C-alpha positions as CSV (number, residue, x, y, z in Angstrom):
1,M,189.9,14.6,114.6
2,Q,192.6,12.3,116.0
3,I,193.0,11.6,119.6
4,K,196.5,10.5,120.5
5,K,198.2,9.8,123.8
6,I,201.5,11.2,123.8
7,T,204.3,10.6,126.6
8,L,206.9,13.0,127.2
9,Y,210.6,13.1,128.2
10,S,210.8,13.6,132.0
11,I,213.0,16.4,133.5
12,A,214.7,16.4,136.9
13,I,213.2,18.2,139.6
14,L,214.9,21.2,140.4
15,C,214.5,23.4,143.7
16,L,216.4,26.5,143.0
17,L,214.0,29.4,143.8
18,N,211.9,27.3,145.9
19,V,210.0,26.1,142.7
20,E,208.9,22.5,142.0
21,Y,209.2,21.3,138.9
22,I,207.3,18.3,137.8
23,I,206.7,17.0,134.5
24,A,203.5,15.2,133.9
25,Q,202.2,12.8,131.4
26,V,200.0,14.5,129.0
27,P,196.7,13.0,129.0
28,A,194.6,12.4,125.7
29,I,195.4,15.1,123.4
30,N,192.8,16.5,121.0
31,I,194.5,17.6,117.7
32,D,192.2,19.4,115.2
33,A,193.5,19.9,111.6
34,S,192.5,21.6,108.5
35,I,194.0,22.9,105.2
36,A,193.2,25.8,103.1
37,L,193.8,25.3,99.4
38,K,193.7,28.7,97.1
39,I,193.3,28.9,93.5
40,P,195.0,32.4,92.4
41,G,192.4,34.9,91.9
42,N,189.8,33.1,94.0
43,N,189.2,32.9,97.7
44,A,190.4,30.1,99.5
45,V,188.7,26.9,100.6
46,H,189.2,25.5,103.9
47,Y,188.8,21.9,104.6
48,P,188.6,20.1,107.8
49,L,190.7,17.0,108.2
50,K,190.1,14.0,109.8
51,G,192.3,10.9,110.8
52,A,191.9,7.6,112.3
53,T,191.1,7.3,115.8
54,G,193.4,4.9,118.1
55,E,197.1,4.4,119.2
56,E,198.5,4.4,115.6
57,Q,201.6,6.5,115.3
58,S,200.7,7.4,112.0
59,V,197.7,8.6,110.1
60,Q,196.5,9.8,106.9
61,L,194.6,13.1,107.8
62,K,191.5,13.6,105.0
63,A,188.8,15.8,103.9
64,D,185.3,14.9,103.5
65,K,185.9,15.5,99.8
66,D,188.8,14.3,97.4
67,I,191.5,17.2,97.7
68,P,194.7,17.2,95.6
69,V,197.0,16.7,98.7
70,A,197.9,13.9,100.9
71,I,198.9,14.6,104.5
72,T,200.1,12.0,106.8
73,R,200.9,13.0,110.5
74,T,203.2,10.9,112.8
75,V,203.0,11.2,116.5
76,E,205.7,9.8,118.9
77,E,206.6,10.5,122.2
78,N,206.5,14.4,122.3
79,R,207.1,14.7,118.3
80,I,204.5,15.6,115.9
81,E,205.7,15.4,112.3
82,V,203.4,16.4,109.3
83,V,204.2,15.5,105.5
84,I,202.2,17.2,103.0
85,S,202.5,15.9,99.5
86,A,200.9,17.7,96.4
87,K,199.0,15.5,93.9
88,E,198.7,18.3,91.6
89,D,200.0,22.1,91.9
90,I,198.7,23.5,95.0
91,Y,198.8,26.7,97.1
92,F,198.0,25.8,100.8
93,N,198.0,26.8,104.6
94,F,197.9,23.9,107.3
95,K,196.4,24.4,110.6
96,Q,196.4,22.3,113.8
97,R,194.9,23.2,117.1
98,I,195.3,21.0,120.4
99,N,192.8,21.7,123.2
100,T,194.6,21.8,126.4
101,T,191.5,21.3,128.4
102,Y,192.1,24.1,130.5
103,S,189.6,26.9,131.0
104,H,190.7,29.8,129.0
105,D,189.8,32.3,132.2
106,D,192.0,30.2,134.4
107,C,195.1,30.6,131.9
108,Q,198.1,32.8,131.4
109,F,199.9,32.5,127.8
110,Y,203.6,32.8,126.9
111,M,205.2,33.3,123.5
112,P,208.8,33.9,124.2
113,G,210.3,37.7,123.5
114,F,206.7,38.6,122.3
115,W,203.6,37.7,124.8
116,Y,203.6,37.4,128.8
117,R,200.8,36.4,130.6
118,R,198.1,38.5,129.0
119,N,200.3,41.4,127.6
120,L,197.8,43.5,129.6
121,R,200.7,46.2,130.4
122,S,200.4,46.7,126.6
123,P,197.8,49.1,124.9
124,K,195.2,48.1,122.7
125,E,197.1,49.2,119.7
126,A,199.5,46.3,120.4
127,P,198.8,42.7,120.5
128,S,197.0,42.4,123.8
129,F,194.0,40.9,125.7
130,H,192.5,44.5,125.2
131,T,191.8,43.5,121.7
132,S,191.5,39.9,121.6
133,D,191.8,37.0,123.9
134,S,193.0,34.7,121.0
135,W,196.0,35.5,119.0
136,T,198.3,33.6,116.4
137,V,201.4,34.9,115.3
138,R,204.3,34.3,112.6
139,E,207.0,32.3,114.3
140,D,209.8,34.9,113.4
141,R,208.3,37.5,115.9
142,L,209.4,35.1,118.7
143,S,212.6,34.5,120.3
144,V,211.8,30.7,120.3
145,P,209.1,29.6,118.0
146,M,207.2,28.3,120.9
147,T,203.4,28.7,122.6
148,A,202.9,27.9,126.2
149,V,199.5,27.9,128.0
150,F,200.0,27.9,132.0
151,N,197.0,27.0,134.0
152,E,197.4,29.2,136.9
153,R,194.9,27.4,139.0
154,T,196.3,24.0,138.7
155,G,200.1,24.9,138.0
156,E,199.8,22.6,134.8
157,Y,201.1,23.9,131.4
158,L,201.5,22.6,127.8
159,S,203.7,24.2,125.0
160,V,204.4,23.4,121.5
161,M,207.4,24.5,119.8
162,R,208.5,24.2,116.1
163,M,211.4,22.4,115.1
164,D,212.5,22.7,111.3
165,D,215.4,23.7,109.2
166,F,214.6,27.6,109.1
167,K,216.7,28.6,106.1
168,E,214.0,29.9,103.5
169,E,211.9,33.4,103.4
170,A,210.3,34.9,100.4
171,L,208.1,38.3,99.9
172,T,204.7,39.0,99.2
173,T,203.3,41.7,97.5
174,H,200.5,42.7,100.5
175,K,200.6,42.4,104.3
176,E,196.9,41.5,105.0
177,G,194.3,39.0,103.7
178,E,195.1,36.1,101.6
179,V,198.5,36.4,100.7
180,I,200.6,33.9,98.3
181,V,204.3,33.8,99.2
182,S,206.6,34.5,96.2
183,G,208.8,31.9,96.9
184,K,209.4,29.3,99.4
185,T,209.4,30.4,103.1
186,S,210.4,28.4,106.4
187,I,208.0,30.6,108.6
188,G,204.9,29.3,110.1
189,Y,202.6,30.5,113.1
190,T,201.7,29.6,116.5
191,G,199.5,31.1,119.0
192,F,196.7,30.4,121.3
193,E,192.9,30.6,121.0
194,N,189.7,30.6,123.1
195,V,187.4,27.9,121.8
196,N,184.2,27.3,123.5
197,S,186.0,28.7,126.7
198,D,188.7,26.1,126.5
199,A,192.3,27.1,126.0
200,N,193.7,25.9,122.7
201,I,197.5,26.1,121.3
202,S,197.1,26.7,117.6
203,F,199.9,26.2,115.1
204,G,200.8,25.4,111.5
205,F,202.4,26.6,108.3
206,P,202.9,28.8,106.4
207,Y,202.3,31.8,108.6
208,Y,198.6,32.9,109.7
209,E,197.9,36.0,111.9
210,T,194.9,36.8,113.7
211,P,192.8,38.6,114.5
212,K,195.1,41.1,113.8
213,T,198.8,41.6,112.3
214,Y,201.0,43.8,114.0
215,I,202.9,45.6,111.0
216,R,204.3,48.9,112.8
217,K,204.6,50.8,115.9
218,L,201.3,50.8,117.4
219,T,199.5,49.8,114.4
220,L,197.3,46.8,114.1
221,A,196.3,45.7,110.5
222,P,193.6,43.2,109.3
223,S,194.6,39.4,109.8
224,V,196.7,37.9,107.2
225,E,196.9,34.3,105.8
226,A,199.9,33.1,103.8
227,F,200.0,30.4,101.1
228,Q,202.8,28.2,100.1
229,Y,203.0,26.9,96.4
230,L,203.7,23.0,96.5
231,E,204.2,21.4,92.9
232,K,202.9,18.4,92.1
233,G,204.9,15.6,93.4
234,E,206.7,17.7,96.0
235,S,206.4,17.4,99.8
236,I,207.3,19.1,102.9
237,K,207.7,17.9,106.1
238,L,206.9,19.9,109.3
239,T,208.0,19.0,112.9
240,W,206.9,20.4,116.4
241,L,207.6,19.2,119.7
242,L,205.3,19.0,122.8
243,Q,206.2,19.5,126.2
244,S,204.0,19.4,129.6
245,G,204.7,19.8,133.2
246,K,203.8,21.4,136.4
247,V,205.2,24.7,138.1
248,S,204.2,26.8,140.9
249,D,204.1,30.1,139.1
250,F,204.7,32.1,136.1
251,S,208.4,32.4,136.7
252,G,208.8,28.5,137.2
253,L,207.0,28.3,133.6
254,I,209.8,31.0,132.2
255,R,212.8,29.0,133.7
256,Q,211.5,25.6,132.8
257,L,210.8,26.4,129.3
258,W,213.9,28.4,128.5
259,E,216.1,25.6,129.9
260,Y,214.2,23.4,127.6
261,S,214.3,25.6,125.0
262,Y,218.2,26.0,125.3
263,D,218.8,22.4,125.7
264,T,216.4,21.8,122.6
265,W,218.3,24.4,120.0
266,R,221.7,24.4,121.7
267,P,222.7,27.7,120.1
268,E,226.3,28.0,119.4
269,P,228.3,31.4,118.9
270,V,228.5,32.6,115.5
271,D,231.8,32.2,113.7
272,I,233.0,36.2,113.7
273,P,236.8,36.9,113.2
274,F,236.3,40.5,114.6
275,S,238.1,40.4,118.1
276,D,237.2,42.3,121.1
277,D,240.2,44.7,120.6
278,F,239.2,45.2,116.8
279,V,235.4,45.8,117.9
280,K,236.6,48.6,120.3
281,E,239.2,50.3,118.1
282,T,236.6,50.6,115.2
283,L,233.9,51.9,117.6
284,T,236.1,54.8,118.2
285,G,235.3,55.7,114.9
286,F,231.9,56.8,116.5
287,F,233.7,58.8,119.5
288,T,235.8,60.8,117.2
289,R,233.4,61.5,114.1
290,S,230.1,62.1,116.2
291,F,231.8,64.7,118.6
292,V,229.9,68.2,118.7
293,S,232.1,70.8,120.5
294,D,230.0,73.9,119.3
295,H,227.4,74.3,122.1
296,P,227.6,74.9,125.7
297,L,227.4,71.3,126.5
298,K,230.0,68.8,124.3
299,F,228.9,65.6,123.5
300,N,228.7,62.8,121.1
301,S,226.0,62.8,118.8
302,G,224.1,59.6,119.1
303,E,220.5,60.2,119.3
304,G,217.7,60.6,116.4
305,M,220.5,60.3,113.4
306,V,219.8,59.4,109.8
307,V,221.1,56.0,109.0
308,A,221.9,56.9,105.4
309,T,224.2,59.9,106.5
310,C,225.3,59.5,110.3
311,E,225.4,63.3,110.1
312,S,225.7,64.6,113.8
313,L,222.9,66.8,115.3
314,G,222.9,69.3,118.2
315,R,221.0,66.7,120.5
316,A,222.5,65.6,123.7
317,E,220.6,62.8,125.5
318,I,222.3,61.8,129.0
319,G,221.1,58.4,129.3
320,F,218.5,55.7,127.4
321,V,219.2,56.0,123.8
322,G,222.0,58.7,123.9
323,R,224.5,57.9,126.9
324,V,226.5,60.6,126.5
325,L,228.5,60.3,129.8
326,L,229.1,56.8,129.4
327,N,230.5,57.3,126.0
328,A,232.8,59.9,127.5
329,F,234.0,57.7,130.2
330,N,234.5,54.9,127.8
331,A,236.5,57.1,125.3
332,L,238.5,58.8,128.2
333,E,239.6,55.1,129.5
334,Y,240.4,53.8,126.0
335,G,241.9,57.0,125.1
336,Q,244.6,57.1,128.2
337,Q,245.2,53.3,127.9
338,N,245.9,53.5,123.9
339,N,247.7,57.0,123.9
340,R,244.5,58.6,122.0
341,A,244.9,62.4,123.0
342,E,242.0,63.4,120.9
343,L,239.7,60.9,122.7
344,V,241.0,62.0,126.0
345,S,240.6,65.7,125.3
346,N,237.2,65.5,124.1
347,S,236.2,63.2,127.1
348,Y,237.2,65.7,129.5
349,S,235.7,68.7,127.7
350,V,232.2,66.8,127.7
351,F,232.7,66.2,131.6
352,D,233.7,70.0,132.2
353,S,230.7,71.3,130.0
354,Y,228.3,69.1,132.0
355,L,229.5,70.4,135.2
356,N,228.9,74.1,134.2
357,H,225.8,73.4,132.1
358,G,224.4,70.2,132.6
359,F,222.0,70.7,135.4
360,T,218.2,71.8,136.0
361,P,217.7,74.7,138.4
362,N,216.6,72.1,140.9
363,G,220.0,70.4,140.4
364,L,219.0,67.4,138.4
365,F,220.7,66.3,135.1
366,R,219.5,68.0,132.0
367,E,218.4,64.5,130.5
368,F,217.8,65.8,126.6
369,V,218.8,69.1,125.1
370,N,218.3,69.9,121.7
371,F,220.2,72.6,120.4
372,D,218.8,72.7,116.8
373,D,215.2,73.8,117.5
374,D,215.4,75.7,120.9
375,R,214.7,73.1,123.2
376,A,217.5,73.7,125.3
377,K,215.7,75.2,128.2
378,P,215.8,73.0,131.2
379,N,212.4,73.0,132.6
380,T,210.8,72.1,129.1
381,L,211.2,68.4,129.2
382,T,209.7,65.7,131.6
383,L,212.5,63.9,133.5
384,S,212.8,60.5,134.1
385,I,214.3,58.2,136.9
386,R,216.0,55.8,134.2
387,R,217.9,58.5,132.3
388,Q,219.1,60.3,135.9
389,S,220.3,56.9,137.0
390,E,222.2,56.2,133.9
391,G,223.9,59.4,134.3
392,L,224.8,59.0,137.7
393,Y,226.0,55.4,136.7
394,A,228.4,56.9,134.4
395,M,229.5,59.7,136.5
396,F,230.4,57.5,139.4
397,H,232.5,55.1,136.9
398,F,234.3,58.5,136.0
399,L,235.1,59.5,139.6
400,Q,236.2,56.3,140.6
401,Y,238.6,55.9,137.8
402,E,239.8,59.5,138.2
403,K,240.4,58.7,142.1
404,E,242.4,55.6,141.3
405,N,244.4,57.5,139.0
406,G,245.0,60.7,141.3
407,Q,242.5,63.1,140.2
408,K,240.0,64.6,142.4
409,H,236.7,66.3,141.5
410,P,235.3,67.7,144.4
411,E,232.7,70.0,142.5
412,W,231.7,66.8,141.0
413,E,231.1,65.1,144.1
414,S,229.3,68.1,145.5
415,K,226.9,68.1,142.2
416,M,226.2,64.0,142.8
417,K,225.3,64.4,146.4
418,S,223.0,67.4,145.8
419,L,221.5,65.4,142.9
420,L,221.1,62.0,145.1
421,E,219.5,64.0,147.6
422,K,216.6,65.0,145.2
423,I,216.5,61.5,144.0
424,L,215.8,60.1,147.3
425,L,212.8,62.5,147.7
426,L,211.2,60.6,145.2
427,Q,211.3,57.2,146.9
428,N,208.0,56.1,148.0
429,A,207.3,54.4,151.3
430,D,207.1,51.0,149.3
431,G,210.7,51.6,147.7
432,S,209.6,52.5,144.3
433,F,210.5,55.4,142.1
434,P,208.2,57.2,139.9
435,R,208.9,56.7,136.4
436,K,208.7,60.3,135.1
437,F,208.6,63.5,137.0
438,N,209.3,67.2,136.6
439,D,212.2,69.4,137.8
440,D,210.2,70.6,140.8
441,L,209.8,66.8,141.7
442,T,206.2,66.8,141.0
443,I,205.1,63.4,139.4
444,E,204.2,62.9,135.8
445,D,204.2,58.9,135.6
446,G,204.2,57.2,139.1
447,S,204.4,54.1,137.8
448,G,207.4,52.0,139.7
449,G,208.2,49.6,136.6
450,S,211.8,51.7,136.1
451,T,212.8,51.3,139.9
452,P,215.3,48.9,139.3
453,S,217.5,51.4,137.2
454,V,217.9,53.6,140.2
455,T,219.3,50.6,142.5
456,V,222.6,50.4,140.5
457,P,223.9,54.3,141.3
458,L,222.5,53.9,144.9
459,V,224.5,50.8,145.4
460,M,227.5,53.0,143.7
461,A,226.9,55.8,145.7
462,Y,227.0,53.9,148.8
463,K,230.6,52.4,148.0
464,Y,232.0,55.9,146.6
465,F,230.6,58.2,149.3
466,N,230.6,55.4,152.2
467,D,227.1,56.7,153.3
468,K,224.7,53.8,154.2
469,K,221.6,55.9,153.6
470,Y,222.3,55.2,149.8
471,L,222.5,51.6,150.6
472,N,219.1,51.7,152.9
473,A,217.3,53.3,149.9
474,A,218.6,50.7,147.5
475,K,217.7,47.8,149.8
476,K,214.1,49.4,149.9
477,T,214.0,49.3,146.1
478,A,214.6,45.6,146.4
479,D,212.0,45.0,148.8
480,Y,209.6,46.7,146.2
481,L,210.8,44.8,143.2
482,E,210.7,41.3,144.8
483,K,207.0,42.2,146.0
484,E,205.6,44.0,143.0
485,I,208.0,43.0,140.2
486,I,209.8,39.9,140.6
487,S,207.3,37.7,142.8
488,K,204.5,38.8,140.4
489,A,206.5,37.8,137.2
490,D,205.3,41.4,136.0
491,Y,208.6,43.4,134.2
492,F,207.0,46.6,132.3
493,S,207.7,50.0,131.5
494,S,211.5,50.3,132.0
495,T,212.1,51.8,128.2
496,L,211.0,55.3,128.0
497,D,209.4,55.3,124.5
498,A,206.8,52.4,125.1
499,N,204.8,51.6,128.2
500,C,204.6,47.8,128.2
501,E,206.0,44.2,128.9
502,D,209.5,44.6,127.7
503,K,213.1,43.0,128.1
504,E,214.7,45.9,129.8
505,A,212.7,45.7,133.0
506,S,213.5,42.4,133.6
507,L,217.3,42.8,132.8
508,Y,217.5,45.9,135.1
509,A,215.6,44.0,137.7
510,A,218.2,41.2,137.3
511,T,221.3,43.8,137.3
512,A,220.0,45.6,140.6
513,M,219.7,42.5,142.5
514,Y,223.4,41.3,141.4
515,Y,224.5,44.9,142.4
516,L,223.1,44.3,145.9
517,A,224.3,40.7,146.1
518,L,227.9,42.0,145.4
519,I,227.8,44.0,148.4
520,S,226.1,41.7,150.6
521,K,227.0,38.5,152.5
522,G,225.5,35.5,154.0
523,N,221.7,35.0,153.7
524,E,221.0,38.5,152.5
525,Q,223.4,38.0,149.8
526,Q,221.8,34.6,148.7
527,R,218.3,36.4,149.0
528,Y,219.6,38.8,146.3
529,S,221.2,36.0,144.3
530,D,218.0,34.1,143.9
531,L,216.1,37.3,143.0
532,S,218.6,38.1,140.3
533,L,218.5,34.7,139.1
534,K,214.9,34.9,138.9
535,A,214.7,37.9,136.9
536,S,217.5,36.8,134.6
537,Y,215.3,34.1,133.1
538,F,212.9,36.8,132.0
539,A,215.5,38.7,130.4
540,L,217.0,35.8,128.7
541,S,213.5,34.8,127.1
542,W,213.7,37.9,125.0
543,Y,217.0,36.6,123.7
544,Y,216.8,34.6,120.3
545,M,217.8,30.9,120.4
546,W,217.4,30.5,116.4
547,D,218.2,32.2,113.1
548,V,215.4,34.0,111.5
549,P,215.6,33.4,107.6
550,F,215.3,36.7,105.3
551,A,214.6,36.7,101.8
552,R,216.7,37.9,99.3
553,G,216.8,41.7,98.8
554,Q,216.2,42.1,102.5
555,M,219.5,43.7,103.2
556,I,220.5,42.4,106.6
557,G,219.7,39.0,105.4
558,D,222.0,39.4,102.4
559,I,224.8,40.4,104.8
560,G,224.1,37.0,106.5
561,L,222.9,38.2,109.9
562,K,222.4,35.0,112.6
563,T,219.7,36.3,114.9
564,R,220.5,34.0,117.7
565,G,222.0,36.0,120.4
566,W,220.0,39.2,119.8
567,G,217.1,40.4,121.8
568,N,213.7,41.4,121.1
569,V,212.7,44.7,122.6
570,S,209.2,45.0,123.8
571,V,205.6,44.2,122.8
572,E,205.2,47.4,121.4
573,N,208.8,47.6,119.7
574,N,208.6,44.4,118.0
575,H,212.4,44.4,116.6
576,I,215.7,43.0,117.7
577,D,218.6,45.1,119.2
578,V,222.0,45.0,121.1
579,F,220.6,45.8,124.7
580,I,223.0,44.1,126.7
581,F,225.5,46.4,129.0
582,E,226.4,44.6,132.0
583,F,223.7,41.7,131.6
584,G,226.6,39.5,130.4
585,S,228.8,40.0,133.5
586,V,225.5,39.1,135.6
587,L,225.0,35.9,133.7
588,N,228.4,35.2,134.0
589,W,228.6,36.0,137.9
590,L,225.3,33.7,138.3
591,S,226.9,30.8,136.0
592,K,229.7,30.5,138.5
593,R,227.5,30.9,141.7
594,Y,224.6,28.5,140.7
595,D,227.1,26.0,138.6
596,E,224.7,26.9,135.4
597,P,227.0,26.6,132.5
598,R,224.0,27.6,130.2
599,F,224.5,31.0,131.2
600,D,227.9,31.3,130.4
601,D,227.8,29.6,127.1
602,F,225.0,31.7,126.1
603,V,226.6,34.8,126.9
604,K,229.5,33.7,124.2
605,V,226.8,33.4,121.7
606,I,225.6,36.8,122.4
607,S,229.0,38.3,122.5
608,S,229.8,36.7,119.2
609,S,226.5,37.7,117.5
610,M,226.1,41.1,118.6
611,R,229.3,42.0,116.8
612,Q,228.2,41.0,113.3
613,L,226.8,44.3,112.0
614,L,229.9,46.3,112.9
615,P,230.6,48.8,110.1
616,F,234.0,49.2,109.0
617,E,235.5,49.7,105.5
618,N,234.0,47.4,103.0
619,H,231.8,45.9,105.5
620,M,229.5,49.0,106.1
621,C,226.5,46.9,106.8
622,G,224.0,49.6,105.3
623,V,225.4,52.6,107.7
624,A,227.2,55.5,106.3
625,K,230.0,55.8,108.9
626,T,232.3,53.1,110.4
627,G,231.7,52.6,114.1
628,Y,228.1,54.0,114.1
629,Y,226.8,50.5,115.0
630,P,222.9,50.1,113.9
631,E,220.2,50.1,116.5
632,V,216.5,49.2,114.9
633,V,217.3,45.9,113.4
634,Q,214.0,45.0,112.1
635,H,213.7,41.0,111.6
636,T,210.1,40.1,111.2
637,N,207.4,41.6,109.4
638,W,207.1,44.9,111.6
639,D,208.9,48.3,111.1
640,Y,209.4,51.2,113.5
641,G,208.2,53.7,110.7
642,R,210.3,52.8,107.9
643,N,211.5,50.0,105.6
644,G,210.1,46.8,107.3
645,K,211.6,43.4,107.7
646,G,215.6,42.9,106.8
647,F,216.3,46.6,107.2
648,Y,216.7,49.4,109.5
649,N,214.4,52.2,110.5
650,D,215.7,55.3,108.8
651,I,216.4,56.8,111.9
652,F,218.7,55.4,114.5
653,A,220.4,55.9,118.0
654,P,224.2,54.7,117.8
655,G,225.0,56.7,121.3
656,W,223.4,53.6,123.2
657,T,224.2,50.6,121.0
658,V,227.9,51.8,120.9
659,A,227.9,52.2,124.6
660,S,226.1,48.6,125.1
661,L,228.8,46.8,123.0
662,W,231.6,48.5,124.8
663,E,230.1,47.4,128.4
664,L,229.7,43.6,126.9
665,L,233.3,43.7,126.0
666,S,234.2,45.2,129.5
667,P,233.4,42.4,131.8
668,G,233.3,42.7,135.5
669,R,233.1,46.7,135.9
670,A,230.6,46.2,138.9
671,E,232.5,43.5,140.5
672,N,235.8,45.8,140.2
673,F,233.9,49.2,141.2
674,L,232.6,47.5,144.5
675,S,235.8,45.6,145.6
676,K,237.3,49.1,145.9
């Protein structure tokens, strides 16, 4: 075992958010190393490695017996480089482990876009402390290939981040046990382990997932250890960066490591020739071809569709993955601006049909109606604060737009007021709203994780109706969010098909505080702005800084997809997607307010990257119809049910993807709405 003192680069002390950032010199660090060598057809043999102890920058790592490989490790400043050279043809897996010397019980853990704290919001069927207190995972699961261990008792942290040229990936014939990679891969592993009650950071190459590998939604499989072939005389160099410091809380850790990661990776926009106008024009193909008019409700079919056919279904979803009303508004606005009579006519028919047939007996939105299998009865499905809120959000944009163009809709306004009255009855004394409930307002899921989704339409209702009761309710949600979500760095349960740590919870929290900041002044505005900033770092942590490699034959890799700028979804749903909506506008606004160019620059990365899979003639990206933007983009060894890495799931929901991209390309909507 080599013992090496590593001096880390310093970072300026930041004081925003009242968080102290102190970069500490890392004390003597113990780096354990081992290598596993496999002869095909035989179990691998694991060899502990030892190197000279002292201040040498480079050491030879050797096993107790002669092995057909030479390994040199160089440690300089915050950089670890390992060169592995084959003396004979070998199949290997190289492992390293650093003992932080922190008590494992005192620690929280962070792997960007995948692991937050102890993942205790996630079920035992997904990676979490419910199953094990030690996990290693393949790097392409993570928005940055990094693990950080945070000592809550002392505020100290240590992180290890892989920095290499990630260009190669290869297939394996099996997904568990000892597997030989069929070619060259760039994918290693990272994670944390409890070793004799000390928290250790584990990292190596190629990938090694323990104690389980997460292969499908809520499906853990036995561990997997990959072996890379290295020909006699061939060498491979591996590089990791270390970072240490001291922060006041977990939010401080997320912020500091996001900034550090961004400054290290410096992601650039993807070179894409698709202009905003071209993207919107192409997406209108979805508006026209998915329109369903033969039911009492008129809508764009955008949920539960088959990727291979994109045939419309009789399923209308008002929010979440359907976004029927928001798509109708977007189509209306675009249709009137571009003399597209069909879009205008279809959109008005959507709003008219929902006015007449889109409400439950108690005056709430019918969130999901399935005309294909007789589930159209309004009281058969549980309702949600998120879908109700997204329906309200779309309607306020429609009503405001119509008012500005001289059109009044008193019946709709009456419906909105009635619906809002019901919504306000659901608010708890602490300001939270239940996640799911029935039409009679009895509670099905009292969790407050979806609360920020309702803040936005409450602020819009205040502005539209000039009634402070809506603003007061929105401010109460902010009190809850600050106390229970943002201050605790506990963002969860915003997505409706999972109940875990997720991107959308932090994104909605950031957006909610942005709305409140826009209609506030002075110290109150500063408070909401600071909270929006704090939540934004969590949301940003889900977005990829790097480009995951794909193997030949994995379709989205063959297309040339660059993953930087795409966001992972949640711990349960381990895929990337284009969920962004207004978050780009939030980041642009925060960038100006806090003089933070990273935000503005990263929005450019996101905006360029998220348009890569736009399906149009001769560029269909594996989707059957133009404008039907793909949803479940499977970028790692995981699938939602079908196909796996490099492909989409067979079922998708272009209703929300189209709406998300449309809003990304329509910046400043909130500022325009609230300035009227």
